N, C-alpha and C positions, 0 to 999 in steps of 0.2 A: 550684436548677438554674443552671448556669453558662452564661449567654447569650453571654458574650464568647468562650468556647471554641467554642461551637456556631457563632457567626458566623464565626470564623476558619476553621473546617473548611468551612463552606459557601462561603466566598470561594475556597478552593482548588479546590472542585468547579466553581465558576463558571469559573475560569481554564481548567480542564480541558475544559469544554464548548466554550469559545470556541477553544481550541487545535484541537480536533477539527473544529470548523466551518471553521476556517482551512484545514486540510488538505483537507477536502472541497471547499471553494471553489476551491482551486488545481487539484485534480484535475478538477473540473467545467469549469474554464476551458481546460485543456489537451487534454482528450479530444474527439474528433470523433464518437465512438460515441453514437448517440442514446439507447440504453438506459442506458448508463453515466451520461450527463449527467442523465437523468431521475432516476435513483436517487441520484446524488451530491447533486443539488439537494434532493431529499426529505430525505436524512439530514442535510445541512447545516442546513436549516431546522428540523429536529427538535432538533438540538443547541442551536441558538440559542434555541429555545422553552424547552428544559429549563434553559438558563442563565438565561433571564429569569425563570422560575418560582423558581429558587433566589435570584435577586436580590430578588424580591418578598418572599420570607421573610426575607432579611437585613434589608431595610428595616423590616419589621414588628417585628423583634427590636431595632431601634434602631441597626443598622449602616449602612454606606455601600455601596450597590450598586456593582459593578464595571462599567466601560464595555466595550462589545463592540467589538473592533477586529480586523479580519482582517489580522494582521501576520505577515510572514515569520519574524520572530525568535521567535515563540511556539512554533516547532517545532525539534527537533534539526536542525542543519545537514545532517547525513548523510541523514536521511530527506527533508528538504526538496528536496534535489537529485534524489532518486529520484522523488518525487511530481511535480515540475515538469519533469524532463527525461527520464524513462524511458518505456518502452512502457506500454500500458494495463495489462498484467499486473503489471509491477513497481510502477507507480503504485498499483494496487489493493492490492497487498500492503503498500505503505507506509502507505496510508490505514487499512488494517485494523489495523496495528500501533499507530498513533496512537489509534484507537478502543479497542483492547484496553488500552492504557496508561491511558486515561481511566477504564475500569472498575476497574482496579487502584487508581486514586486514590480511588474511592468506597469500596472495601473498606478501604483504609488509614486512612480518616478516619471510619469508622463509629463507632468507640469514643469519638470526641471529640464526637459529637453527642448531646446529652441532651434536646433539645426534641422531644416526641412528634410535633408537626405537621411539623417538619423531617425527622424520620425517615420519616414517611409519604410526604413528597415525594421523598425519596431512593429509597424503594422503588419508587415509580411511575416515576421516571427509569430505574432499572435494568431494570424490566420492559419499558420502551420500547426498550431496547437489544438485547433478545433477538432480535427479528426481523432487526434490522440486522446483527448478527454472523453470523446464519445465512445471510443473503444474501451477505455477504463470502466466507464459506467456500465456498459454491456457485459464486460468480462467479469466484473465483480459479482453480478447477479448469477452468471453461469457457474463461477467457482463456488459461490455460496450454496447453490442448489446441488452441486456435485458433492460437496462435503456433507450436506444434510442427508442425501441419499445413501452415502457410505455409512453414516452413523445409524440410519434406520436398518440397513442390511446387517450391520454388526449386532444390533438389538435382536433381529430375527434369528440370527445364527445362535446367539446366546440363549434365547428362549427355547429353541429346538434342542440345544444341548442339555438344558436343565430338565426339559420334559423327558428326554431319554433317560436321564439319571433317575427320575421319579419311577419310571417303568422298571428300571433295573433294581431299584431299592425294593419295590413291591415283590419282585420275583425272588430276591435274595433273603428278604426278611422272613423270619420264622413266625413273626406276629404281624401279619399284614395290617397296615393302617397306622402303625406307630411311627415309622421312619418317614413315611410319605408326607404327612401334613407339614413337617418342618421344611422339606424340600419345596413343597408347593408354595409355602410362604416366601421362600427365596425367589421363586419364579415371579410371583406377584410383585415382590419388592423390586426386583431388577427391571421388570417391564415398566412399573410405575415410575421409578427413578429416571429411566431413560426417556419416557414420555414427558416428564416434567422438564428435564434438561433441554430436550429438543424444542419444547414449547417456549422455554426461556430464550433460546437461541433465535427462534423465529420472531419473537417480539422485540428483540433488540436490534437497533439499526447499526450499520457499520460505523457511522460517525461517532456513536456513543462509546465505542471501544477506545477512541482516541480523544475523548472529550477533555481529558486533562492535559493533552499535548497542544491542541490548537483551539482557538476561539474563532469561528469562521465569520462571525458578524462584527468582530472587533479586532483589536490588535492581538499579537501573539501572547501566550501566557506569560505572566510576570515572573514565573519561576525560571524562565530561560533568558539568557543574555545573548547579545550579538556575538560574543566570543564563542558560543556553542554552535553557531551557524556554520 
């Protein structure tokens, strides 16, 4: 049995766990939504626990455990900016992508792990991630619908405001009909533009937002290096 190869594979998985916990910690810090904060904290602590379990096995095999650091540089810069600066929906999608990439790391390193106890530990960690990923998928839809509803409400309020302006223009104008048509066009334009943007948002999938960051069916984008991880 090649302990050295197993140790190196486990070390990579530890880094992956700490990268995901870093993303979740950032999302936890930025969001004000109590439900999201609760779950971000839960999943963050879960990934730290999984990383510590892997570190424990590395030590038992004679290796040196990795330190846990919540560092910005452990995540792709493009995703980091979304997680820290985006809406709850975009931040959630970003965190999910980091977690998904972590699972891919597990799959990629399985054939390098020859130690039965290490393999059992890897299996337990992967099982622990199933509920987490299911929660991400459900919550992404919830947040998307919530943001869309908020956008529609803003459109309605703006339309009401413009309609009110039209009525006021008609009352104030000495020559009824001259000022109103221009304002009416503004109403039509605002509503039409809003409908077009919302339609575009509905037609675009969440994965398309990050198409330049990851390729799910293949390897990571060639524009990123391991140094950026």
